[in-house]
C-alpha positions in Angstrom: -34.2 49.1 -34.9 -34.9 48.6 -30.9 -35.6 45.0 -31.5 -32.8 44.2 -33.4 -30.3 45.9 -30.7 -32.2 43.9 -28.0 -31.7 40.8 -29.8 -27.7 41.1 -30.2 -27.5 42.4 -26.8 -29.4 39.3 -25.3 -27.5 37.1 -28.1 -24.0 38.5 -26.9 -25.1 38.3 -22.8 -26.1 34.5 -23.7 -22.6 33.8 -25.2 -21.1 35.4 -21.8 -23.1 33.6 -19.7 -22.8 30.4 -21.2 -18.9 31.1 -21.2 -18.4 31.9 -17.7 -20.9 28.7 -16.7 -18.8 26.4 -18.8 -15.4 27.9 -17.2 -17.5 27.6 -13.7 -18.2 24.1 -14.1 -14.7 23.1 -15.8 -13.0 25.0 -12.7 -15.4 23.3 -10.6 -14.6 19.9 -12.4 -10.8 20.3 -11.8 -10.9 21.3 -8.2 -13.1 18.1 -7.3 -10.4 15.9 -9.2 -7.5 17.6 -7.6 -8.9 17.5 -4.1 -10.2 13.7 -4.7 -6.3 13.1 -5.7 -5.0 14.9 -2.9 -7.0 12.9 -0.6 -6.4 9.5 -2.0 -2.4 10.0 -1.9 -3.0 10.2 1.9 -2.3 7.6 3.8 -2.4 6.3 7.6 0.3 3.6 8.8 -0.8 2.2 11.8 1.2 1.8 14.7 3.6 -1.4 14.7 3.6 -1.8 10.9 6.2 -0.6 7.8 4.6 0.0 4.4 6.9 -0.3 1.4 6.5 2.1 -1.1 7.5 1.5 -5.3 7.6 4.3 -7.6 7.3 3.6 -11.2 8.2 -0.1 -10.3 11.1 0.6 -8.2 11.6 0.7 -4.2 11.1 4.1 -3.5 10.5 4.4 0.7 9.5 2.9 3.6 6.5 4.5 5.4 6.5 3.9 9.4 3.6 4.9 11.5 2.1 7.8 11.2 0.3 10.1 8.2 2.4 10.3 4.9 1.4 11.5 1.4 2.3 9.6 -2.0 1.6 10.4 -5.7 -1.4 8.1 -6.3 -0.7 7.7 -9.6 3.3 7.4 -9.7 3.5 5.7 -6.6 1.8 2.3 -5.0 2.1 0.8 -1.7 3.6 -3.0 -2.5 4.0 -4.5 0.9 2.8 -4.2 4.3 4.6 -5.9 7.0 3.6 -6.4 10.9 6.2 -5.4 13.4 4.7 -7.2 16.1 5.9 -10.9 16.9 3.9 -13.9 15.5 3.8 -17.1 16.7 3.9 -20.0 14.0 3.6 -23.6 15.2 5.2 -26.0 13.5 3.9 -29.4 12.5 4.8 -32.8 14.3 7.9 -34.4 13.5 9.6 -37.7 13.9 13.5 -37.5 14.7 16.2 -40.0 15.5 18.7 -39.7 18.2 22.2 -41.0 18.3 21.6 -44.1 19.3 18.4 -44.8 16.8 15.3 -43.8 18.9 12.5 -42.0 17.4 11.1 -39.1 19.0 7.9 -36.8 18.4 9.2 -33.3 18.4 6.7 -30.1 18.3 8.4 -26.5 18.2 6.7 -23.1 18.1 8.9 -20.6 16.1 8.8 -16.7 17.5 9.4 -14.4 14.2 9.6 -10.7 14.0 10.4 -8.4 11.1 13.2 -6.7 11.4 14.2 -5.3 8.0 11.2 -4.6 5.6 13.4 -4.2 2.5 14.7 -7.6 2.8 11.5 -9.3 3.9 10.0 -7.5 1.2 12.5 -8.1 -2.0 15.2 -11.1 -1.1 12.6 -13.7 -0.1 9.3 -14.3 -2.0 7.8 -16.0 1.3 9.9 -15.2 4.2 7.6 -16.8 7.2 7.3 -20.0 4.6 10.8 -19.9 4.3 11.4 -19.5 8.0 9.3 -22.7 8.8 10.7 -24.4 6.2 14.1 -24.2 7.8 13.1 -24.3 11.2 12.0 -28.4 10.2 15.2 -28.8 8.5 17.0 -28.1 11.9 14.4 -29.9 14.1 15.0 -33.3 12.0 18.6 -33.2 12.6 
């Protein structure tokens, strides 16, 4: 009789400990998952940069320098723009003057992003567009 009671108590204790161990393991796994998602959402934007964030495929907001939090599964950083001046060397071009003399022209463009939203969504490649526009104006 004592052996049966002892077996019964050990069986119950093993089931209770198993449930407690499983709940501790599941709680640990969930907390690790939550912490990793939280730290993945923390972004540090460097100075002189603007990052454009999209939530569910549409524009959400622009992030300036500093620490920000974005939801990793919902939001994503799509464009990163540098606010520093960029110098682009235009290739040499032949131009005609009014009295039909050919000249070779060199040019350097100084470009800086002012509006990150326009630079991201209006033009596909803003630097290339600016270079082509400058070539067209220098050849006139």
